[in-house]
Structure formats: structure tokens, C-alpha cells
N, C-alpha and C positions, 0 to 999 in steps of 0.2 A: 745700771744699778750695781752697787758694790756686791761682789760675790759673797761677802760675809753675811749679808742679810738674806733671810729665807722667809717665804710666806707662811703665815700661821692661821689657824682657824680661830674665829671669834664666835662668841655666844650670840644669841638672838638680840641681846641688848647692846652688842658692839664691844663687849669686854673680852680680853684675851682669855682663852681657856688655858689655865695653868697646869703645869706638869705635877706629878707626885712630889710632895714636899716643897713645892715652889710657893713663895709668898711675895705678895706685892709690897714693896717698900716705899716707893715714891711714885706719884702721878703728877704730871705737869702738862697743862694745856697750852695751846698756841706756841708750839715749838716747830722749828724747821731744821732739817739736816742738810748740810752742805758738804761737798767733797772739796778738799784743799790739798795741794801739793806745795811744800815749803810754805810760803806766805801768800800764794796765789790761789784764789778761789777758782775751781775748775767748773763746777756746776752745782745746782741745787738737786739733791737726791730725792728729798721728800718735801712737798709744800707743807703748809701749816697743818699740824695735827696734834695728837696727844702722845706723850712719851710715858711709858711705864717701866720703872726699874724694879726688877725682882731679884731674888737672891741667885738666880741662874741666868737671866736674860735681860737685855735691853729691848723693849718692845715699842714699836711705833705704830700708831693707829691713824690711818687716813680716814677722815669723816665721810659720810655719805654726801653726795652732791646730786645736782640735777642730772648729770651725765653718768653718775655711778650711784645707784640706789642703796647699795650696802657698803658699810665701812670695810676697809681692808687692813689686815694686820701684817706687819713685817717684824722679824726678830733677829737678834744678834746674840750669840752665846757669849757670856762675859769671859769665859776661859780664853777667848781669842784676843782679848785686850791685853796688850803688853804694858801700856803706859797711858795714863790720863793726866791732863794738865788743865788747870783753870786759867783761861785766857781772858777773863773779864777785865775791863779797865775800870778804874775808880770813877764813879759817877756815871757809869754806862747804864743804859736802860735795858740792855740785853746781856745775858750771860753767855759766855762762849767756853766750851770745853773741847779740847783737842784729844782725840783718841788715836792710838797707834795699835796696829794689829799684827798678830803672828801670821806667817805664811801658812795657809791651809794645807 
């Protein structure tokens, strides 16, 4: 797992517990996160889940499954992102965004 992501606590309903003054901006379901170096996909970091963008963090929520009865939350602080690039192709059914990070 990428060192930039850390586990977070979720509410009983599976929503992220937000920090003081943190606001949810966007929520998107059926999202996967992949690790890529240059143009080569290295591995899938997270299977399909829900992504939540707040004013402080990018939060990824893995849904509950038969093997995992509770959803799990992972977060990334936005201050670590140096660069974001929209990599979607015209007429593509999936959106791709590339993020580059600072060294922690």
C-alpha cells in the first residue's frame, strides 16, 4: 500500500468521520485506485469502492464484503499532492486522474 494513505475511522453507517472544519465536496462510487510508474501500471491499490473528496483529504472507502463485515476507510492528505492531471481520453467510459506526491 502506498505510504501516503493512512487508515481512518468510519461511522456506524460507513461514512468517514470528518475533522474539525472539514467538508465533503464530492462523492463518487465505483472507483478503483491503481499505482502507476511512468506509463506502466504496477498494481491495483484499492478495488472498487467509494471516493470522497473533502477540503482536507481524499478518502477511499472499501465496502463491506462476505470476508470483511465492516467497511474500511483510507485517507490521503491533500497537502501531499504536488500535481494532478486529467488523463481521460475522449469518449472514454472511465475517468483517469494522475496524482504526484511530495516526499513525506
